[in-house]
N, C-alpha and C positions, 0 to 999 in steps of 0.2 A: 173710675180710677185711671183707666187707659187714656181717656181724653185729657186728664189733668197733666200727665207727664209731658206730652208735646207742647201744651200750653205753657207749662213752667219752663221748659227748655227754650221756647221762643222768647219768653219774657227775660230770661237770663241773658240770652244772646243780644237782645235789643238793649238791655241795660249796659252790657259790656261795650257795645258799639257806641252808645251815647257817651260813656265815660272816655273811651279812646278818642272819639271825635272831639270832645271838649278839650282833651289834653293836647292833641295835635294841632287843632285850629284855634284854640282860645288863648294862646300864650304869645301873642304878638308883642314885640318890643315897642315901647313908646319912645320915639326918637326925641332928643332934645334939640334946641335951636343951635347949639354949638358943638355938634358931634365932631370927633376927630376926622371923620370921613369927608366933611364938607370942605370945599376949596378946589383949587386947580391942581391936578396931578399930571406930571410929565413922566412917561414911561419909555425906557430904552427899547424894550421889546413889546410886541403886541400889535393887534390890528389897528388900534386907536392910540397913537402916541400921546394924545392930550385928552383929558377928561375934566369936566367941571361938575362937581357934585354939589347940589343944593338940596335943601329940604324938599322931598317929594319929587325931585327931578334930577336927571343926569344928562349932560350934553357930551357927546363924543365927537372927536375931530380926526380926520384922516391925516392931518399934518399938524405939527406944533405951531406953524405960522398962520394957520387958518383962523378966520374970525367968525365964519358961519359954521355951525355944527353940522356934521354929516349925519348924525343920529340924535334924536331926542327920546328919552325914555322916562316913563313914570316909574318911580322907585319907592318901595316900601321896605324899610329896615325890619327884618323879622327877628333878628337876634344879634346880640353883641356880647363878646367875652374877651377877657384878658388872660394871656398865658402867664406862666411863672416867670418869664423874662420881662414882663411888662408890655409885650406887643398886643395891640388891640386888633381884634378881628370882627368883621361884620358879615352877616348873612343877609342878603337882600333879595327881593323879588322885583323883577323889571318887566315892564310892558313897553314895547316900541310904539311911540306915538308918531314919529316922523323919521323917514329914512331918505337921504339924498345921496344917490350914487354919483360920485365925482369921477 
């Protein structure tokens, strides 16, 4: 009986971790080919005033006039939602593939 309790507790903890891991890591958003995020964005403030978002890729530029990106990133959209005002938000995960210090 004494050996069954730790074994049962271990099994319950393992099941809880598997369920939690599946919930946290198994719900990636499947991006469409025409997401609102895709296109060229010009920002007034920020480190990169120009960004080009493409499926799976983002190019960031140190100036609006630049034709060569300062940074290239691999991008995965993890989540997308719309608030009550109709604003669309994206949560993404980025890995820097190339950085050029100008």
